[in-house]
N, C-alpha and C positions, 0 to 999 in steps of 0.2 A: 552368262546372263540368263535369267529365266524369263521366257516370253510369255507365259500366260498364268492366269490366276491358279488353275488346277494343279499344275505341277509346282507352283509355289507352296501352296498350301499341302500338297504331299509331301514336300520336303522338310515340313516342320515336325520337330520331335515332341510329341504330345506329351510324353512321360516327363520329358526334361522341363516342359513348360508348367506342367502341374506341380512338380516339385519346387522350382522357383517361386510360384505362386504361394504355395503353402508355406514354405519357409519365409517369404517376404512379408506374408501376412500375419505369422506367428512373430516374428521380430517387430512388426509395427504394433501388435497388441501388446507385447511386452514393454516396449518403448512407452506407450500410452500409460499402462500400469505403473511404471516407475515415475513418470512424470506425474502422475495424479497422486503418488504416494509421497513425493517429496514437494509438491507445490506448495503446501502451507507452510512448511518449514522455511523454504527459501523466500515466500512472499513474506514472511515474519521477520526475516532479517533485513529486508529492503530498507525500512525507515531507519534502523541503526546504522546501516551502511551509508546511506545517504546523509545521515547526520554526521558522520564522521568525514565524509568527503566533503561535505560543506564546511566542516571547520577547517580543514585542509587548504580548502581554497581561500576561506575567508576566517582567519583566526581570531577575529573579535570575540570579546566575551559575550555569552548569550544575554538576553534582556534579562532584567530583574524580575522580582517576584510579581505574581499576579496581584491585582487591588480590589478591595470591595468598595462598592458603592453605599455610601452611609443611608441613601433615601430608600433603596429598595433592596438593599443587601444581596446584590447580585455579584457574583465573582466574574471579573473581566480579565482579559488577557493582558500581560505586561506590556505589549506593543500599542494598545489602544489608548487614546486620549480622552475619548468619551464613553460614559457607560453606554453598554449596548441597548438599554432600555431607553435612552435618551435623558436620563435623570440630570446629568450633568458632567462637567469635566473632571478628569482625574486630579488637575491642579488644585481644584477645590477642595478636595479631599486629602491634601498633603499629609495631614496628622493622622488620618484614620486608615489609610490603605494597607498599612503594615500591623495595625493592632489585630492579633488573633481572636480578641473577644467580641469583635464586631459581629461575626457571624452567629447569630442566636439560633441554636438547634431547634427551639420550640417555635420559633417564628414561622409565618406563612411565607413559603418561598416562591410564590407563583410569580 
């Protein structure tokens, strides 16, 4: 057993410590470089993987098509009942929300 700090520090192999430090830092840099290069690809797959896992857990049919508010011509999500601008209910526009001619490309869409 080492009794004092001086003899402890004298027993450390400096060369081996430097080699281990350099190799560890090199591996860390290579690991970070690899993670940065594949992160966009992996993160791009997450929504698709999540959707597939969700369908495995809950195999119900996905919601129907989006619907268009006849007053403001806004495109609303299929799961909403009210227009996001507050114009009215989806049920009020039952005939119009599947008609593709409702969206007028020349109309002001703010």
